[in-house]
C-alpha positions as CSV (number, residue, x, y, z in Angstrom):
1,M,-35.6,-18.2,-20.3
2,T,-35.7,-16.1,-23.2
3,Q,-36.9,-13.1,-21.7
4,T,-34.3,-13.1,-18.9
5,T,-31.4,-13.4,-22.2
6,D,-33.0,-10.7,-24.5
7,R,-33.1,-8.2,-21.3
8,G,-29.0,-9.1,-21.6
9,F,-26.8,-7.2,-18.9
10,G,-28.6,-4.1,-19.3
11,S,-31.4,-5.3,-17.1
12,V,-28.6,-6.3,-14.0
13,L,-26.4,-3.1,-14.6
14,T,-29.2,-0.8,-13.8
15,N,-29.5,-1.8,-10.5
16,R,-27.2,0.1,-8.2
17,H,-26.2,-2.3,-5.6
18,F,-25.4,-5.1,-8.0
19,R,-23.3,-2.7,-10.5
20,S,-21.5,-2.0,-7.1
21,L,-20.9,-5.7,-6.5
22,W,-20.0,-6.0,-10.4
23,L,-17.2,-3.3,-9.8
24,A,-15.8,-4.6,-7.2
25,Q,-15.3,-8.1,-9.4
26,L,-13.7,-6.2,-11.5
27,L,-11.3,-4.5,-9.6
28,A,-10.1,-7.6,-7.3
29,Q,-9.9,-10.0,-9.9
30,T,-7.8,-7.9,-11.7
31,S,-6.2,-6.9,-9.3
32,Q,-5.4,-10.5,-7.7
33,H,-4.3,-11.5,-11.7
34,A,-2.1,-8.5,-11.8
35,I,-0.3,-9.5,-8.7
36,H,0.2,-13.0,-9.6
37,F,2.0,-11.5,-12.9
38,I,4.2,-9.1,-10.4
39,Q,4.8,-12.0,-7.9
40,M,6.3,-13.9,-10.5
41,V,8.7,-11.6,-11.8
42,L,9.6,-10.5,-8.7
43,V,10.7,-14.1,-8.1
44,E,12.4,-14.5,-11.4
45,K,14.7,-11.6,-10.6
46,L,15.5,-12.4,-7.4
47,T,16.3,-16.3,-8.4
48,G,16.5,-17.3,-11.4
49,S,14.8,-20.5,-11.1
50,A,11.8,-22.2,-12.5
51,V,11.6,-24.1,-9.2
52,Q,11.2,-21.1,-7.4
53,L,8.4,-19.7,-9.2
54,G,7.0,-23.0,-9.3
55,I,7.1,-22.2,-5.3
56,T,5.3,-19.1,-5.6
57,I,2.5,-20.8,-7.7
58,L,2.3,-23.3,-5.1
59,A,1.6,-20.7,-2.4
60,F,-1.3,-18.9,-4.3
61,T,-2.7,-22.3,-5.4
62,L,-2.5,-24.5,-2.1
63,P,-5.0,-21.9,-0.3
64,G,-7.6,-23.2,-2.7
65,I,-7.3,-26.8,-1.1
66,I,-7.1,-25.8,2.2
67,F,-9.8,-22.8,3.0
68,S,-12.4,-23.5,0.4
69,P,-14.3,-25.2,3.3
70,V,-13.9,-23.1,5.6
71,A,-15.1,-20.1,3.4
72,G,-18.0,-22.1,2.5
73,V,-19.0,-22.7,6.2
74,M,-18.4,-18.8,6.9
75,V,-20.0,-17.8,4.0
76,D,-23.3,-19.3,5.2
77,R,-23.1,-18.4,8.7
78,F,-21.7,-14.7,8.8
79,P,-22.5,-11.2,6.5
80,K,-22.2,-11.8,3.7
81,K,-21.5,-7.9,3.0
82,W,-18.8,-7.9,5.6
83,I,-16.8,-10.7,4.4
84,L,-16.6,-8.8,1.4
85,V,-15.4,-5.6,2.7
86,G,-13.3,-7.4,5.0
87,S,-11.3,-9.5,2.3
88,N,-10.6,-6.6,0.3
89,L,-9.1,-4.2,3.2
90,T,-6.8,-7.4,4.5
91,R,-5.5,-7.3,0.3
92,V,-5.0,-3.7,1.2
93,V,-3.0,-4.9,3.9
94,F,-0.9,-7.4,2.4
95,A,-0.1,-5.5,-1.2
96,T,1.5,-2.7,0.8
97,S,3.3,-5.1,2.7
98,Y,5.4,-6.5,-0.2
99,I,7.1,-2.9,0.2
100,L,8.1,-3.1,3.4
101,V,9.6,-6.8,2.7
102,L,11.2,-5.1,-0.5
103,H,12.7,-2.5,1.9
104,F,13.6,-4.2,5.0
105,L,14.4,-7.7,3.9
106,H,17.2,-9.5,1.9
107,G,18.4,-13.3,0.7
108,T,16.4,-15.8,1.4
109,W,14.3,-13.4,4.4
110,E,12.8,-11.9,1.6
111,L,12.1,-14.8,-0.5
112,L,10.5,-16.5,2.3
113,A,8.5,-13.6,3.4
114,I,7.2,-13.1,-0.4
115,Y,5.8,-16.8,-0.6
116,A,4.3,-16.3,3.3
117,I,2.4,-12.6,1.9
118,T,1.4,-14.7,-1.4
119,F,-0.1,-18.0,0.5
120,L,-1.7,-15.5,2.8
121,T,-3.3,-12.8,0.1
122,A,-4.6,-16.5,-1.8
123,S,-6.0,-17.2,1.1
124,V,-8.3,-14.5,2.1
125,A,-9.4,-14.9,-1.5
126,Q,-10.9,-17.7,-0.9
127,F,-13.5,-16.0,1.3
128,F,-14.0,-13.4,-1.4
129,S,-15.2,-15.5,-4.2
130,P,-18.1,-18.0,-2.6
131,A,-19.3,-14.6,-0.5
132,E,-19.6,-12.5,-4.0
133,A,-21.8,-15.6,-5.8
134,A,-23.7,-16.2,-2.8
135,T,-25.0,-12.4,-2.9
136,I,-25.4,-11.8,-6.5
137,P,-29.0,-14.1,-6.5
138,L,-30.0,-11.7,-3.3
139,L,-29.6,-8.6,-5.4
140,V,-31.3,-9.5,-8.7
141,G,-33.6,-11.9,-7.7
142,E,-34.6,-15.0,-9.9
143,E,-35.6,-13.5,-13.0
144,H,-32.2,-11.6,-13.8
145,L,-30.0,-14.3,-12.7
146,L,-28.9,-15.6,-15.9
147,A,-27.9,-12.4,-17.1
148,A,-26.0,-11.7,-13.7
149,N,-23.9,-15.2,-13.9
150,S,-23.5,-14.5,-17.6
151,L,-21.4,-11.1,-17.3
152,F,-20.1,-12.2,-13.7
153,T,-18.3,-14.9,-16.2
154,L,-17.3,-12.6,-18.8
155,T,-15.9,-10.2,-16.1
156,M,-13.7,-13.1,-14.6
157,A,-12.4,-14.2,-18.6
158,L,-11.1,-10.0,-19.4
159,S,-10.0,-9.7,-15.6
160,Q,-7.6,-12.4,-16.1
161,I,-6.8,-11.2,-19.7
162,I,-6.5,-7.3,-18.5
163,G,-4.7,-8.2,-15.4
164,L,-1.6,-10.7,-16.7
165,V,-1.4,-8.7,-19.9
166,V,-2.5,-5.2,-19.5
167,L,-2.1,-4.6,-15.8
168,G,0.6,-6.2,-14.8
169,P,2.8,-5.5,-17.1
170,L,2.3,-2.0,-17.5
171,A,2.5,-1.5,-14.1
172,I,6.0,-2.6,-13.8
173,S,7.1,-0.9,-16.8
174,L,5.8,2.7,-15.5
175,L,5.6,2.1,-11.6
176,Q,8.6,-0.6,-11.3
177,V,7.9,-3.4,-8.8
178,E,7.0,-1.4,-5.9
179,G,4.8,0.8,-7.3
180,G,2.5,-1.8,-9.2
181,F,2.2,-3.3,-5.5
182,V,0.5,0.3,-4.3
183,L,-1.7,0.5,-7.8
184,I,-3.1,-2.9,-6.8
185,A,-3.6,-2.0,-2.7
186,L,-5.4,1.0,-4.0
187,M,-7.6,-1.3,-6.2
188,Y,-8.3,-3.5,-3.5
189,L,-9.4,-0.4,-1.4
190,G,-11.5,0.6,-4.4
191,A,-13.5,-2.7,-4.6
192,A,-13.7,-2.5,-0.3
193,L,-15.6,0.7,-1.1
194,S,-17.7,-0.4,-3.5
195,V,-18.8,-3.7,-1.3
196,S,-19.6,-1.4,1.5
197,T,-22.3,0.2,-0.1
198,L,-24.3,-2.8,-0.3
199,P,-27.5,-3.0,1.7
200,G,-27.1,-4.0,5.1
201,A,-26.9,-7.7,6.2
202,K,-30.4,-9.5,5.8
203,W,-29.1,-13.0,7.2
204,K,-29.2,-14.1,10.8
205,Q,-25.8,-15.5,12.1
206,G,-25.8,-19.1,12.8
207,A,-29.5,-19.7,11.1
208,R,-28.5,-22.3,9.3
209,H,-27.8,-25.2,11.5
210,I,-24.3,-26.9,10.4
211,E,-24.1,-30.6,12.1
212,I,-21.3,-31.2,10.7
213,S,-17.5,-29.3,10.3
214,G,-16.4,-28.1,6.8
215,W,-13.6,-30.4,7.1
216,R,-15.3,-33.6,7.3
217,Q,-18.5,-32.5,4.9
218,L,-16.0,-31.9,2.3
219,W,-14.7,-35.4,3.1
220,T,-18.2,-36.9,2.3
221,D,-18.7,-34.7,-0.6
222,F,-15.7,-35.5,-2.2
223,R,-16.1,-39.2,-1.3
224,E,-19.5,-39.2,-2.9
225,G,-18.5,-37.3,-5.9
226,F,-15.9,-39.8,-6.4
227,H,-17.9,-42.8,-6.2
228,F,-20.5,-41.5,-8.8
229,V,-17.0,-40.1,-11.2
230,S,-15.5,-43.5,-11.3
231,G,-18.4,-45.5,-13.2
232,Q,-19.1,-42.7,-15.7
233,H,-16.6,-43.1,-18.9
234,K,-17.5,-39.3,-20.2
235,I,-16.9,-37.7,-17.2
236,Q,-13.8,-39.2,-16.6
237,A,-12.7,-38.1,-20.2
238,A,-13.8,-34.5,-19.3
239,M,-12.1,-34.5,-16.0
240,V,-8.6,-35.8,-17.2
241,Q,-8.9,-32.9,-19.7
242,L,-9.8,-30.1,-17.5
243,I,-7.3,-31.5,-15.1
244,T,-4.7,-31.3,-17.9
245,I,-5.5,-27.5,-19.1
246,T,-5.3,-26.7,-15.1
247,T,-1.8,-28.4,-15.2
248,L,-0.6,-26.7,-18.4
249,V,-1.5,-23.3,-17.4
250,M,-0.1,-23.4,-14.2
251,V,3.3,-24.6,-16.3
252,M,2.9,-22.0,-18.6
253,A,2.5,-19.3,-16.0
254,M,5.7,-21.1,-14.4
255,L,8.0,-21.0,-17.6
256,A,6.7,-17.9,-19.2
257,P,9.2,-15.5,-17.3
258,G,12.1,-17.8,-17.5
259,F,11.3,-18.6,-21.2
260,A,11.6,-14.4,-21.8
261,A,14.6,-13.8,-19.4
262,R,17.1,-16.6,-19.7
263,V,15.7,-18.2,-23.0
264,L,15.4,-15.7,-24.8
265,G,17.2,-12.8,-23.5
266,M,14.3,-10.2,-22.6
267,Q,13.2,-8.6,-19.0
268,P,10.9,-11.0,-17.3
269,E,8.0,-8.9,-17.7
270,N,8.7,-9.8,-21.4
271,A,6.4,-12.4,-20.9
272,V,3.6,-10.5,-21.8
273,I,4.6,-11.8,-25.3
274,V,3.6,-15.4,-24.1
275,F,0.8,-14.0,-22.1
276,A,-0.6,-11.4,-24.4
277,P,-1.4,-13.9,-27.2
278,A,-2.6,-16.7,-25.2
279,G,-5.2,-14.1,-23.1
280,V,-6.7,-12.5,-27.0
281,G,-6.8,-16.4,-27.6
282,M,-8.9,-17.4,-25.1
283,L,-11.5,-14.4,-25.5
284,L,-11.5,-15.6,-29.0
285,A,-12.0,-18.8,-28.2
286,T,-15.2,-18.1,-25.9
287,I,-16.5,-16.0,-28.5
288,A,-16.3,-18.9,-31.1
289,I,-17.5,-21.4,-28.8
290,G,-20.7,-19.7,-27.7
291,R,-21.5,-19.6,-31.9
292,W,-20.3,-22.8,-33.1
293,G,-19.6,-25.4,-29.7
294,H,-22.3,-27.8,-30.7
295,V,-20.6,-28.3,-34.2
296,L,-17.2,-28.8,-32.4
297,R,-18.8,-30.8,-29.9
298,R,-19.6,-33.6,-33.0
299,V,-16.2,-33.6,-34.4
300,K,-14.5,-34.3,-30.9
301,F,-12.3,-31.1,-31.1
302,N,-11.6,-31.6,-27.2
303,Y,-8.4,-34.3,-28.5
304,F,-7.9,-32.4,-31.5
305,G,-7.6,-29.4,-29.5
306,L,-5.3,-31.1,-26.9
307,A,-3.4,-32.3,-29.6
308,L,-2.8,-28.7,-31.1
309,V,-1.6,-27.4,-27.1
310,G,0.6,-29.9,-27.7
311,I,2.0,-28.7,-30.9
312,A,1.9,-25.3,-29.3
313,F,4.2,-26.0,-26.1
314,A,6.8,-28.3,-28.0
315,G,7.0,-25.4,-30.8
316,M,8.1,-23.0,-28.2
317,G,10.8,-25.1,-27.4
318,W,11.7,-26.4,-30.7
319,V,12.2,-22.4,-32.2
320,S,14.6,-21.8,-29.2
321,L,16.2,-24.6,-28.9
322,D,19.1,-22.6,-29.8
323,Y,19.5,-21.9,-26.1
324,Q,20.4,-25.2,-25.3
325,R,23.6,-24.7,-27.8
326,L,24.4,-21.3,-27.1
327,L,23.8,-21.4,-23.1
328,R,23.5,-17.9,-23.9
329,P,20.0,-16.2,-24.5
330,I,19.3,-16.0,-27.6
331,L,19.0,-12.6,-28.8
332,H,22.2,-11.4,-27.0
333,V,23.8,-13.8,-29.7
334,Y,21.6,-12.7,-32.1
335,P,19.6,-9.3,-31.7
336,Q,18.7,-9.8,-35.3
337,A,16.7,-12.8,-35.1
338,A,14.2,-10.5,-32.7
339,F,11.2,-9.9,-34.8
340,S,11.0,-13.4,-36.2
341,L,11.8,-15.6,-32.9
342,T,8.9,-12.9,-30.5
343,T,6.5,-13.4,-33.8
344,A,6.5,-17.3,-33.6
345,T,6.3,-16.9,-30.4
346,M,3.1,-15.0,-30.0
347,A,1.5,-17.2,-32.9
348,L,2.6,-19.9,-30.6
349,G,1.0,-18.3,-27.9
350,L,-2.3,-17.4,-29.3
351,V,-2.8,-21.0,-30.5
352,L,-2.1,-21.8,-26.8
353,G,-4.7,-19.7,-25.7
354,L,-7.4,-20.6,-28.0
355,C,-6.9,-24.5,-27.8
356,L,-6.5,-24.3,-24.1
357,A,-9.6,-22.4,-23.8
358,S,-12.0,-24.4,-26.3
359,V,-10.9,-27.7,-24.4
360,N,-11.8,-26.4,-21.3
361,I,-15.2,-25.0,-22.2
362,L,-16.3,-28.4,-23.8
363,A,-15.0,-30.7,-21.2
364,Q,-16.9,-28.0,-18.5
365,T,-20.0,-28.3,-20.7
366,T,-19.7,-32.1,-21.1
367,L,-19.5,-32.3,-17.4
368,Q,-22.5,-29.9,-16.4
369,Q,-24.6,-32.0,-18.4
370,E,-23.8,-35.9,-17.5
371,S,-23.8,-35.0,-13.9
372,P,-27.1,-35.8,-12.5
373,P,-28.1,-32.1,-10.5
374,Y,-28.7,-34.1,-7.1
375,I,-25.2,-34.9,-7.5
376,R,-23.5,-32.0,-9.3
377,G,-21.9,-29.8,-6.8
378,R,-19.8,-33.1,-5.5
379,V,-18.5,-33.9,-9.1
380,F,-17.3,-30.2,-9.3
381,S,-16.0,-30.4,-5.9
382,V,-14.2,-34.2,-6.9
383,Q,-12.3,-31.6,-10.4
384,F,-11.6,-28.7,-8.2
385,M,-9.8,-30.9,-5.1
386,L,-8.0,-33.0,-8.2
387,N,-6.9,-30.0,-10.1
388,N,-4.8,-28.8,-7.3
389,L,-3.9,-32.0,-6.1
390,I,-2.6,-34.0,-9.8
391,G,-1.5,-30.2,-11.1
392,I,1.0,-29.1,-8.3
393,P,3.2,-32.3,-8.3
394,P,4.0,-32.0,-12.4
395,M,4.6,-28.2,-12.2
396,L,7.1,-28.8,-9.3
397,V,9.2,-31.3,-11.1
398,L,9.0,-29.6,-14.0
399,G,10.4,-26.5,-12.3
400,G,13.3,-28.4,-11.2
401,A,13.8,-29.8,-14.7
402,A,13.9,-26.3,-16.6
403,D,16.7,-25.7,-14.2
404,K,18.8,-28.5,-14.7
405,I,18.0,-29.5,-18.3
406,G,16.7,-26.2,-19.8
407,I,13.4,-24.4,-20.5
408,P,13.1,-25.6,-24.0
409,H,13.6,-29.2,-23.6
410,V,10.7,-28.7,-20.9
411,M,8.6,-27.5,-23.1
412,E,9.0,-30.3,-25.8
413,L,9.1,-33.2,-23.2
414,V,5.1,-31.2,-22.1
415,G,4.2,-30.9,-25.3
416,L,4.8,-34.7,-26.7
417,F,3.3,-36.0,-23.4
418,T,0.1,-33.5,-24.1
419,I,0.2,-35.4,-27.5
420,L,0.2,-38.9,-26.3
421,L,-2.5,-37.8,-23.6
422,A,-4.9,-36.5,-26.3
423,G,-4.3,-39.6,-28.5
424,L,-4.6,-41.7,-25.5
425,S,-7.9,-40.5,-24.3
426,F,-9.4,-40.5,-28.1
427,L,-8.9,-44.4,-27.9
428,I,-10.4,-44.7,-24.6
429,D,-12.9,-42.8,-25.7
430,R,-13.6,-44.8,-29.0
431,S,-13.7,-48.1,-27.2
432,N,-16.1,-46.8,-24.8
433,F,-18.2,-45.6,-27.4
434,F,-18.2,-49.2,-28.9
435,L,-18.5,-51.1,-25.8
436,G,-22.1,-48.8,-25.2
437,R,-23.2,-49.7,-28.7
438,T,-22.7,-53.2,-27.9
439,A,-24.4,-53.1,-24.3
440,K,-27.5,-51.2,-26.3
441,R,-27.2,-54.2,-28.8
442,S,-27.3,-56.9,-26.3
443,G,-30.6,-55.0,-24.1
444,A,-28.2,-54.1,-21.1
445,A,-29.2,-51.1,-19.3
446,P,-27.2,-48.1,-19.6
447,D,-24.4,-47.1,-17.1
448,T,-26.7,-43.9,-15.9
449,P,-27.3,-43.1,-12.2
450,A,-30.3,-43.4,-10.7
451,I,-31.3,-40.5,-8.3
452,P,-31.1,-42.0,-4.5
453,E,-34.7,-42.4,-3.1
454,D,-33.6,-40.4,0.0
455,L,-33.0,-37.2,-1.5
456,P,-34.1,-34.5,0.9
457,A,-37.6,-32.8,-0.5
458,D,-35.8,-29.2,0.3
459,R,-33.0,-30.0,-2.4
460,P,-33.8,-29.3,-5.7
461,T,-32.7,-31.5,-8.6
462,G,-32.8,-28.5,-11.4
463,L,-31.3,-25.2,-11.6
């Protein structure tokens, strides 16, 4: 492993076919995040409603629940190269279809069409990601797999920052909304051309016999994983933190355009004052956790970081409370406060990004380390499903609340709830720690799972 790590990213970037796949990932995922930003700005301009922004987020989140099992089955049974090419070409069509909607539809029909295209675009993305992940080992082999996965993980984080913070806002500022969609369509086309250079399919269609449908397999995996998780306190705590972080990110994405436009009095695309510092914070946290993560885990930073996330959310509400009194955008009444208000918002966004990413990485690591290899995939299946199933309803409720009582008050409530959740999680963890020590003194068997005797011989228990 050391040898592979020392070779770094250069060992895989010299591989022409891997380089094509990596370029496609960079173009496609950056485009995906940029189009999400443009969608939210567009819906904010059309409706000025947090509920409608919540429905937009729902439209590109829901396909992850519905189509993941189907996508997994298709990737196993059909040539991955053509799934990669087809998914990107399909997204070219969907990105350009937004322009037709803006030209020919108005009012409710325009909004419904935007939701429909958003849903379809996100559905296609569910096929690209597993095909991409399954193609990496075929291109680089076991020897360079660590370097390849590390590069793809880093690119995933950078594409989120570039798409939300740089490309999306710049595209709207320089090209307007329609020009932004054209640019993204061209980037998807570039991704399709890049993966079209991959070697021809070497996989036999239908070679792997699947005895039960993807839907039944999903339910079976979910039930087995849920049964395991229900008896593991550390995994439960980590999963609660991951679900909380996912929900808070969705809430932030939903509220940020309205916060910029309705509360501060800027253009909706100026939500970048929240996204940009948060993106920088996430990047800094990723670097810092790699160097000092073992220290942070020892001091239980998860709970402290979650409390700081709550404080940052509440802080954004507190610095903008004048909106509730004025009932007008703050900077329209006090233009001289632009520097101080923007600086405070960006500082809080930086804290949000740092803590959201830190808690997410630490909790993800706990989930990986505490889950035995034979059931680890099912544990992550449970986490993925719960992320969306539990995260979506609060987001929609909070969207309605933001329209009724104002975005600052909702941010305060979210912050206070997060702080209480962090404190409750810490107390539960402490109680489980003392219970574990008591059981150890009494000679009771530790609460660790046994590997099932009927584990298939060809199913590895390691990486």
